Residue, then its C-alpha position, 0 to 999 in steps of 0.5 A: m408564511f413558511i420559511d425554508l430552513n434548508s434554503n442555505v444548505d449547499d447540496s453540491k458537495p456530497p457527504s463525506r464518507s466514513l473510514f468503514e465506507y471507504v474500506k468497503e468501497v475500495l474492496t467492492r468497487p475500487q475502479w470508481i472509488m479510487s478516483d474519488i480518493s485521488i480527488d478528495k484526498p482523505y488524509k485523515h482516513a489514510i493515516s488511520i489505515l496506515l496505523i491500523i495495518g502497521v500497528t496490528l501487523g507490528l504487534g503480531l510479528g513482533f510478538h512472534g519474533s518475526l523480522w528483526f524483533r525479539s519474541g514476546i511482549v518486548g517484541a510486540f511493543y517495539g513492533g507496534v511502535f516502529f513497524p507502522f513507520v517502516f510500513g508508511i515510509s515504504l508505501l510513500i516510497l512506492a508511491a514516489l516510484f509510481y509518480w515518477f514513472g507515471k510522469t515519464l508516461d505523460g501521467s497528469g497526477t500529483y504526488s498526493e493524488i498518487a500516494v493517498p490512493v496507494i495507501f488505500a490500496s494497502i488495505p488487503i495487507f491487513a489479512v496478513n494478521l491471520i498468520p500470527l493469529i493462527d500461530l497463537f492456537v497451533s504450534s506452527v503455521s503450515y506453508f499450506i496456510i501461509l502461501p494461500v494467504l500471501i498469494v491472495v493478499i499480494g494479488a488483491t493489493i496489486r489489483l488495487v494499486y493498479f486502479a490507484v495508479m490509473a485514477g491518480h494519473r488519469f491513465s488507461g489500463f495499458q499505461s497503468v500496467l507499464t507504470l506498475t512494471s517500470p519499477i521492477l524493470f528499473a530494479g532489474l537494470v540496477l541489479m544488472a549494473v551492480f553485477f557488471v561492476t562487480v564482475v569488472g572489479s573482480l577481473i581488475s583485481f585478478g589483473 
């Protein structure tokens, strides 16, 4: 008599992916993996991505005195400690904007279904580390190096955010584009309003 030892194993749930597998699939087939990320919400891996990108960028930028940090070891320390929080909060605020504007376009995603894929969409930003890394070996990094790196990083990140919003809100391509451009249009309207108020205030002061 034989006993099936695998009879109680639940095969309905797919095996969980490792962080490396998530990163690989986000970079190679984001249109499919973003849906899985939005559903499964792997918070542990999302936090790992925030820390890896934030700490490495903070160390590099802080060591070279970029942004508001002092150069040297002190700058690297403060950059490695504080920059991950700034980076994470910025992504969460961006996700909140995409959530809110997506809801106005009848999006069905919750905030967590948007925020987690958006965090995974920031993976290309890790490539910005090339700039301070190159600067360690040359006297100064040329704009011919900085601009291509930034263009590739920004383009790749926008592409991934597009799929993240599409998966989180269950959108079509056109609705995703509208959601991505809505914060830019909103910021433009705010700047126009500030400009108008400033001009009116100046005219009143002259009067």
